[in-house]
N, C-alpha and C positions, 0 to 999 in steps of 0.2 A: 709702564709700558703704556701707550694707550688705546690698545687694541682691547675691545671688550664686547659684552653682549650684544651692544648700541648698533655695530656694523660700523662705527664712524673711524674708517682706519686711515692714519696719515699717512703721507709720503715718508716722512721720518721714522715710523714703525717697518714700512718695508724695506727701508736701505739697511736698519738696524738689524733686522733678521736676516736679511742675504747675506751678511757677512759671519752668522752662525756658522760653525763646524757642521758635517754630515751627521754627526753622533748628536750634536747638540739640538739640530732640527728634528731629528726623530723623536728625541726626550719631550722635545716641545710639543710636537703632534700628539703623541702617546698621552701626556698629561693633560693638554686640551681638551682632547677626545673624552679622557676619563671624567673631568670636572664639566663637561659639555659648556665651554667658554666660547661660544658661534665667533665671535669677531677673530679670536685668534686662532681657532681650528683654519677656517677661512684664509687667513692671511698665512698661516704657515703650511699649508697645503696649496696655495698659488706659488709660494715660495720654491717648494719641490718641484712642482708641475711646471715651471717655467724652466727647471733644469732637464727636464726628461721630455719636454715637448718633442715630438717628431721622432724620437730615438726608440730603436727597437728593443727588444728584451735583454738582448746579448750586449746592447751599448748600454743600458740603463745599470745591468751587472757591472760593469766595467767602472762607469762613474763613481758607484758605491763600494766598490772592491768585494762584489757578492762572490764567493767561491766556493764553497762546500755543496750549497744547495743546488747549484747551478755547474753542472759538470761542462768544461769547453765542447764535447762532442755533443751535446744536445741540441736539438733544434726547437725552435720556438714553441712549437705544438706540444713535443715533450714536456717542456719546461712546464709548460700550463697545466699538463697532466700531472704533472709531479705536486705541483703545489695544491691542485684538487684532491688527489687521493691522499694528502699527506694531512690534511684537515679533517677536523670533525664537523658534522651538520649540527652545528648549534650556533649560540650567538656569542660562545668565546671562541674564536677562531684559532687554532692552535697551528704552530708551525713544527717542524721537524727538527730535532737537535742532534747532536753527537755526543757520547759520553766519554770521548777521548779528552782527558784534562787538558792535556796541550793546545787543543783547540776551543776550551770553552769561551773565552775572553773574545777571541775572533768571532765565532758563532753568535755570542749573546749581540754583538752590534750586528751582525746580519740578520738575525731575527728581530730585532729591533726596525731594522731597514725595510724589511719585509712586511712588518706588521703596520709600519706608515706608509708606506706605499699601497697597501689595501686601504688605509684610510684616505687617501689621497684619489685613489680611483672611487670610492664611495662618495666622497664630497662632492663628483661630478653629477651625481644624480640624488643628493640632497637637496630638500626644499620643504618650505613653510607648508602646509597643509592647512587651511582656515578651518577644513571642518573637524580636524581635531584638536586644532590650536598648539601642533607641533609640527618640531621637523623631523622628516622621515625619510628613509631610503625609499626610494620609487623603483627601485629595480632589484632584481635576485642577488641574494649577497651573503648566501649561506656558509662559505667558505673564501679563501684569501683570495682576492681578485686582482693580485698586483701584475699577474700577465695573464691574464684571462680575457678573450675579446669575447665581450657580451654581445655584439652584433653580428657574429659570424652564426649563419645558417647551419642546422645539422646537416653531416654529410651522409647519415643513413637514411637508405630509402627503401621503397616495397620490393619486397622479395619476389621471387618467380611466383606462378600458380605452386598451388600444393601439390598437384598430379603430375609435376615435374621436378618433385625434389625427392631424391632416393629415400627409401623405408626407414634406413637409421637416421639419417640426417633429420628426416620430418618428425622424429620424437623428440628433438630439441628445439623446435619451433617453439617461439614464446606462446605459453597458453590462454595469457589473458591481456586486457589491455582495456584503457579509460578511451570511452568514445564522448566528446563534446557534442552534447544535443543541440543546446540553444545558447546564445549570448543577448542578455535582455538589458535594456535600460529599465530599472524598476521605478528611479525618482529622478528628478531633474530640478534643481531651485531656480533652473529659469524658465521654468516651464516647458512647454511645447507649443508648434513644432520646433527642432532642432536639425542641424546638418553637422553630422559626426563624421571625423575623419581620424587617422592615426593606424595604432599596431595595436593587437594583441596576440602575445606569444607565449605557448605554453614550453615548460622545461621538465625534462625529466630523468631520470639515473643512467638513461643510455649513455648520455653525454652531455647533459645541460645547456644542449646548446638550443636556436631558437627553432621553433616548430610554429610556423605563421598561422593564425585561425584567421585573424582580419587584418588587413592592411588595405587602406584606403589614402590617396594623396588629398592635399587641399583644394584641388581643381574638380575632386569626385567624391564629395561627401556623401553619405547616405541618410536621407530624409527621414527621421523617426518624428510620428506627429501624436503619438498616446504614449502612455506609461505603460509599461511591459511591451515597450517594442523590440523586436528582436533584429539585432544587427546580423547582417549576412554573412554566414560563415564562409569562408575561402576552404578549398580543398589541401589539406596538410598534406606535408611533404612525406609523412608516414604515420603509422599509429604511434600511440602513445604508451608507455609500458612501463608506468611506476612500481618500483618494488614496496614502497609504502606512502611515499609522497611524491605530488605533481605540483607545480608552480606555475601560475598563471601572470604574467606581467603585463597589466596594461598602461596604454600610453594613448589615451583618446581625449580629442581637442573638438569645440564645436566653434562654427563660423557664425558670427552674429550678423544681423542685417546690413550692419553698417561696414561689414568687411573685418572686423576685428576679430581675432583667434583668441580664445581663453583655454586655459587647460579644464576639461570637464573631469577625466578619471585618471589617477596615477596611482601607481602603488602594486604591490603583489598579493595575490592569493592564493593560500595554500591547500590544496585537495588531498587530504589523508585517508586513503581507502580504507583505515582499519576504522575509521569513524562511520562509515557507511552501513546502517541499520540491516540487521540480516533480513527482514522482512520486506525490505524494499532495493530497487534496483538502479534508480537513480537520487541523485543528491544535487542541492545547491550550497554553493559556495558564492558570499558577497564581498564586495569591496566599497566601503562607504568612504568617499576621499572627494574633496575639491568641491565639485558641484553635482553629485549625483550619488546614486546607489546602483550599480552595476553587479550583475547575477550571472554567474557561469553554472547551468546545470549539467551535470555529468553522470555517465552511467557505466559501473562496473562490468565488463563482459569478459565472460569467460568461454575459450575456443572461438575467439573471432574470427570473423571471415569478410572479405570487401566484396560488393556487387557494384555494377556498372548499370546505369538505367539509361537506354537510348531513348530520346525523345524527337520525332520526325517533326517539324513544324509545317504545318499545311499553308499551301499558295493563298496569297490574297483573295479577299470575295468569298472564299467557301465559309459556311457558319461557323461561329465560336463555339466549342464545345466545352461544357463544364466537365473536367475528371479529378478524378480522385487517386492517388497513389497509395496504396499501404504496403506496410511491410511487415512479417511474421514469419515464424518457424513453426515447424512442426513440434516441438517441444514447447517453446513459449507461445500460447495461443493470443495473448495480448498483441492487438494489433496499434502499431503506431502509425498515425498519419505523417506522410512525409509532405504531401501537396493537396489543397483543394481549391483551387481557383481556375479561372478560365483560361484554356492556352489560347494564345493569339491565333 
């Protein structure tokens, strides 16, 4: 075959592989992934991707005759949740299997199918990172993603005020969370100033869905003029509640002076609260990728609350006022500055 790490894939190769049986395609994907033959992975994954493009999870199951894992009465959300719950949070993605001997051969094929479909999904966000001189996954991938929607926003949202929650239920309220304090561009290989747009998403073990921290379109980039410049965080849809780990998914781009767009930061940062030093309340985690080093600084907060600060804008013509907004509690006396600049 002509497919190799050079990515020089001929039309003959594509037609030849398209004639493979489903099982042969699955074996080819699993083997080429194991051996890291990039050209062959790309060719085999594109062959499967063309078969499932535009299909629902149920239709994909029918194409590959997947029965035991996906019961006919399950909806798409339940299918994705079952896959998520049935896998381990490690680099070796495992899938459920039955111990019934008469089904072993059929299940072996289904497990191959699910593993291959996971590789096909991951191929969608696999790219060459010049900073590390390697191909990397630029999105969250700790369990089988065959039918998991990586772009869906978390359905959970803020709850009612604590004084509106009955006492017995109040005892079950989450007792801690992680607060994202800053998102900084620590280094830029193209210098400054830069115009940054894209997304930064947080995922936790509540549902692993998207909680947006930063989201700007190409026509509305943020200007960063110096190293350590802060990207403006948006109001997340809910608090972040990691049992142990939380994942930050970066997809940041820059607009050059000529209008060209370049990848600036792409990849996943893991925040592990177990690594937070006992004598510190905050910890920074960084991603070195593409053209930058970006840092997320987090605080682990016990018994968190949310407060809203209202600022009234003065009418034009009145003198500008330099104001400082501080926040602290009666227990933790250390003040944190939220804002120090002239209000318009």
